[in-house]
Every structure is written in C-alpha cells, then in structure tokens.
N, C-alpha and C positions, 0 to 999 in steps of 0.2 A: 308236422311235415314226410313225408312220406320217407325221409332219409334219419327220420324217426329225432331231428333237431327239434327247438322247440323252436312254434309260431308266438307271433305277437302282432297286437291289433291295440289302436287306439292308443296308447300311435304305435307303429310297427319304433320296435325298439332295437331289431333286429337288422332296419335303416337306418342306419346313423352314420353319415359318413365319416371320416378323418380329416379328411381331405378335400381343397378346395376344391368346387365345383366349376367355378367360372376365377377365372383370373385375377387376379388383388383385390377376393374376397376369401376370406376364409372358412372356412366348413364350420361354424358354432354350435348344430345342435345340439352337441351334446355338454354343454354348459348348462343349459336346459336343466341339468339331473342332478339338485342339486342337495346339500347334506335334509338330513334330517328334523335336523336341530342346530343352537349357536354352538359353537368349539364341537364340532364333529367330523369327520372328511368323507369325502363319498372313495373306496377304496376298489380296485378293481386288480383278481389275480387272474392272471390271465395264462395258459396252455401257452408253451412253447416250440413251434413246428410240431404241432398236433400232428396234422394230416399227413408234415412229411416224413414223420420220425415212425407213424403207423406202415407206411408206401415204404420204408427202411426194413420196418421188421417184415412185416408182407413179403417182400421181394428180396432179401438179403443180397443185395445191391454192395460190394462192396464199398466202391468209392461212397455214395451214398450214407452206410455205414460209420464210416471212414468222419461224419462230419458228425458225429452223435454218438460216437462209444470208440474210449481211449482218452488216451493224453495227449497227445498235439490231433485236436478239433481243426477238421475243412471248414471251410465256410462255402454248403454248398452250394447260393447263387451266385460267386467267386466263380467257382471251377466251372457252371455254364456259361457264365459272365467271358473266361480265359475261350473259349471253343467259341463264341460269337465272335470275342476279337482276331483270334484265329482267321476266321473265314472273312472279318470284313478290315485287317486290315494285318496282314500278312508279314508284312515289314516289318510293323512297331512291334509284334511278336516276337520275330526275331534278332531284332538288336537288343530285344529283355533276358532270350533264348541265352546268347554271347556273356551279358553280365552275370546268365548266373555260376558262383563259384565251384557248380556241383549241377550237375546234370544229369536227373535217375536216368534210368532205364525206358519206365512208363513212359507214353506220350503225355497221356489224361494229366497227370504229378507236375510234368515239366514244364506243360502248356502254365498247369496251377501256381507254381510259385512262381514261373518269372511276371504275372498278370499280376500275385502279390507284393512284385518291385512298386506296383506303379502306386500303393497308397502311404507308402512315405515318400514320395519321391521330389520333382518340381510342380511347384504348381499347377500350370497342363494336365504331370502325371494325375495326381492324386482329381483331375477335374475327373479328367479319365477314367478311372479305376471307379467313381463315383456315376460316374453315366453308367458305362458297363454293367457294372455288379445293378442297375436298377433294370435294366435292361433285363438280365439274370433273374433278376427275382420276379418282374412282371412272365417271361416266358415260365418258370417253374410252377410257378402258380396257373397262371392261364391253361398249360397244359396235363397239369393232373389231372386229369376225368378226361381224358383222352382229344383234346379240341385238335383236331385239325388245324392247317394254312389258312385256309379260310375265315376260319373264324379268328385264329392268332391276328390277322393282319387287319377282319377288321377291330377287334380289342384294341390294336398300336395304332392302326390309321398306319400301315404301311403296306409294300406292295407284298401276294402271297408268295412272291420269289425268294423277297429274304425274308419271311414270317418261315416260308420252308425253308430255309438258311439257319433259323435257329432251333428250331424242331429239332436238325442236326446234329446241332452241335449242344444241343439238351441229350439226346439221346448217345449220342458219343459216351458224356460223358457219364451217362446208369444206361448201362447197355442192359444190364439186369434188369429194372424198373419196368423197359420196355416190353421184354420177355413176359414177366408176369404178370402184367395188363393183359397180354391173349391168352395164358393160360384161364386166368377166372372170366376170360369171355369164350373161349372152348368149355372147362365148365359148367357154367352157367346155358353153350346151350344141348347141354348132354344135358344135365340133370335137373334143368328149367325151371330148377330157383340159383340162390347166391345169398349168401352166412353172413352173420358178423362175426367177431372175433370171441362174441361172446352165447354163438349159433341165431339168433334173428336169423328170419328169414323175408326174403322179395322173390317173388311170386313170376319169374318172366319170359317164360315157354310163349306162350299165346302174342306175346308182341316179336319175341328173337325167330317164327315162326311168321312171322305175316311177309306179303308177298311187294309189300308196297318196301323199297331201298331204307328210306328216311327211317318209316316206323321200325325193325329191324338193328338200323347203326345207333338209335335213339338207345335201343333198352340194351346194346351193346356198355355202352358210355356207361349208362343207367347199371349194370353190374358191376365196372369198378368203381362206381357212384357209391353204391353199398356198403360197397368193400370198406371201402374209406370212413367216407362219410359218416356213416352209422355208426362204426364200433367208433369213431368219434366224439358221434354224441352220445353213445352211451357210455364209455370215459364220464364225458361231464357231468351225464347223470347218477352215475360212482359217484364224481365228488363233492354236488348236495345228497345227496343219501346222508355220508359220511359227515356234512355241515347239519345236516338234520335231526341225524340222530347224535352231531355232541349236542346240541342244543346252544349252538351258538347266538344264536338268538332273544333267548333267557339267561344265556348265562354274563355275555357283557349287552353294555348299550348298542346296540347294533339295531340294521334292519334290513331284508334283503331284498335290493331289488330285481333279480333275477338271472338267467342266465346269456349271457349274451354273445350267442357262437361258441368260440372256446373259450369262453371267460367267464370270471362270475361275480356281479357285481355287488357293493354293498356302503350301507349308510352308518358309518362307528363314530362312536365318540371318542374323539383322542384323549379322552383319560384311561379308557379303554384298549388300548390302537395292539400297543405293543405284543400283549395277550392273542387278541383277537387273532392276530394276523401267524402267529407260531402256531396254532391251535387250526385255521382255515387253511393255512398253507398246506401244513402236512395229510389233510384232505384232496389235493387236490396231485397233489406227489402222489399217492399212494400207488404199491402196484395195480395192470390190469389185466386181463386174461392171461394169457403167457405169452406178452409184451420182454424182449428180450433188451430192448432200447431202452433208455434209462427215459426217464417222465420228466419231467421239468416244467415248471410255472414260474414266470414273470412276476414280481408284486408293485404295487405303484395306488397312490392315491393324492387327494390333493382338495383343493374345495369343492372342483364339480366333476364333474363325468370327464369333462372334454380339458381341464385342466389338471393333467398327472404328470407327479414326479417318482 
C-alpha cells in the first residue's frame, strides 16, 4: 500500500474483524484459518502497541514515554480515560482525588492515579473503569493520525462537541504529541516530502500546495501517517526478513501464513512449537532504526487464528 503495509486479496486477510459486527453474532472469520496439519497450531506474534511506541519515540512526549519506559509503567488508554472522566463527571473524579493518600502536584498524574482507583473498587467502579478505558482506547487510536472531531464523532456515534472534549482530554494527557504532529506537517510543507525512520520517502508537495483545502488537509494527515504507519510497516518487514534468514519454515515443521498488519502468523507443529517461538520472537523484538523505546511482542497460539491463547 502507499503506507508500505502489506496488502492482500482473495481473501483480503488484512480485513478480518476480531469483534462482533452484529450484536449477539461473534465475528468468526479468523476461525477459517486452521493449521496446516494435525497436531499443529496457528501462532500469532503481534507487536505490542507498535504505532504508539513509534509516536512516543518520535515525539518524546514525557507522559507517553512513561507508558513504555521505566519500572512503573502507566496505561496510555487510562491516561486519556482519566481526562475524559474529568470532563464528563468532574464530581466523580473529585471524590476519587479525595481518596488518594498522596496527591501529585502534576494534574495529569493526579487524575490518572485517581482513575486507577476504579479498577479495584466496587463493581460499579470497575464497570466505570472498563467503560472509560474503552473510550480512551478508541480515542487514542482514532486520533492517532490526526482525525478531528467530525471524524471521531462519526466513528463513535457521538455529538461533535463531545468528540472535541475527548480530543481535548487526549491532547492534555499527551501535549508533546500534538506539537510533534504540527512539526511534521511544517517539515512536509518546507521539504515537499517526509521520511520514515529508515529513510523511505513519500512526496506530497503537489498535494500540500493544492488550492483545494480538502486535498491539502488530507496530505497533512498523510504526512503524519507516513511517518508512523510506514515506519511500523518497515519494522514488520524487517522482522519477516530475519525470520526468512533464520529459515523458520525449513528448520521447523511450520508454514508462514503471512503478515496481518503488525502481527506475523504461522502454522507450527506442536512438537516444534517451543523452539520455534524462541527463534521467531527474537526476530520480532530485535532493535529497529534508532528507537529508544523498547520493542515488545506478544505471543499467542491456538487451534485456529480465531481461537488463540
């Protein structure tokens, strides 16, 4: 694709939803991907928060870095959720702040610590925690590439004014990321192109200079998107290259099913599974470009791509 991600057809394995699209009917598309033989499993190795880590590394936003670097890691989606709670239910947040034994001087950290009290609280508080964290996650991923309030409102089926509140909460939690995106757009306008972490180029000068504001604003989003999405794509391709050089499908009884966004999918005989995972996982978490944020990958396997542990 234009973002250097893998594309697929017949079937398009990049479009296999995990979650139900119709209430009460589970999305079972991934279950059609089954092992290549008996006594084998489908293995998925998935980059952990790949794009968010790349944004954190690019922007060096302190709050975002705190989610990925250090001994006391924060939950990025909860940081956004805490800001949303402050806007939607200030009374609830105040009551939580009153319970804190120590209140940090930094307002964002204080909100975050108060919000985290919901996680192990009463059943109602736990329900609120899950609801707002899910909101925070949606906002983080939807606005990752510069989606404005109208787009977020359409995606989440909410009023634009509410969507703007959610965006404001995210930008308050991670102020440096918003500044970095503006810097990327300014760089693209000055140079006419942007580069990935490894130096791949996307030319955008003609689109950025368009008199049609729809086209020029789209090019601005594409500039930021290319820095993030295309660097992520390169990271995945390098992992695949390492797996090829390690001859995973020759050394082990395994078949490569291909990359699906930020994960690599294989079918592996159970007898080879442990050794395969040791070698394959090392390929996923090897250093990339000059990233200082650590690279992590989850591992799951199961009787199909849809049923994973």
